N, C-alpha and C positions, 0 to 999 in steps of 0.2 A: 541600453540596460546593463548593468553590471552583472557579470557572472557570479552566482553565490560562491563561497568558499566550499571546497570539498570536505564533508564530515559525514559522520555516522547518521546523524540527525537526517541530513540532506539525503542520504542515499535511502533511509527510510520513507522520508516522504516522497522520493522519486517513486519507489515501488507501491506506496500507497495510493499515490494519484494515478497510476497507471490503472491499479486495479478499480478506484473509484469510477474512472472513465469507463473501463469495461463493464462494471456494474449498471451503467446509464446514470451515474450520480453527478457525474462532472461533463462539462463539454470538453470536446477536444480542444486545446487551445490555438489552433491554427484556422479550423473549420467552425469552431462555436457549436457544432451540433453534438447532440448526445444520441449514443447507439450503445446497446448491450452486448456483449460477446461473451457468454459463460466460460467458453475454453481458456479465453486471455483473462479473466477476472481469477479463475482458479489458479491458473499459471501464477499471476503476480502474488495471490494470497500465500501459495505455496513456496514461491522465493523468498516472503518474509519470513515464512517457518524455518526455512534452511537457515536464514540469516540468523534468527532467534538461537537455534539449534547450536549453530557454528561460532557463534559468540557468547556462550553462556559463560558467566563468571568474569568477563572481559569488559561488560558495558558498565556506565556509571548508572547508579540508581534511576535517574530521571529518565536516561535513554532506555533501559530496560521497562519502566514504568510505560513510557510511550511506545515502545513497540509492542508489549503485550496489548494494550489498550485499542491501537490500531488494528491488530489482527482480528482481536476479537470483535470491534465494531465491522469490520469488513467479513468475519464470518457469518456474522448475523445478517448483514444486508445480503451474503451470498445465496443464505438459505432461503431468505425473504423473497428473493428473486426467484427462486428455484418453483416457490409454493404458487 
C-alpha cells in the first residue's frame, strides 16, 4: 500500500479518523473492532479545534470548509454519545 502524501487534508483526516474510532463510529483498522473512549474522542476533537485556531487565515477555502464540517459533525456525534 502506498503511503499518502503529507498534506493538511491528510492531517485533518487522520485526527478525524481517530476521533471517529474513539466515538465508536469506525472500526479500528488492525482489529476491525469498534469501541468507545469518550476521553480520547474529546482529545482528538480538541486537537482539531487547536488546528483550526492555529491555522486561521492560512487554509484554503476548501480546507477551511472541510475542517469546520468535520469538527461540527464530530462534536454532534460526541454530544449524542454522552446522551
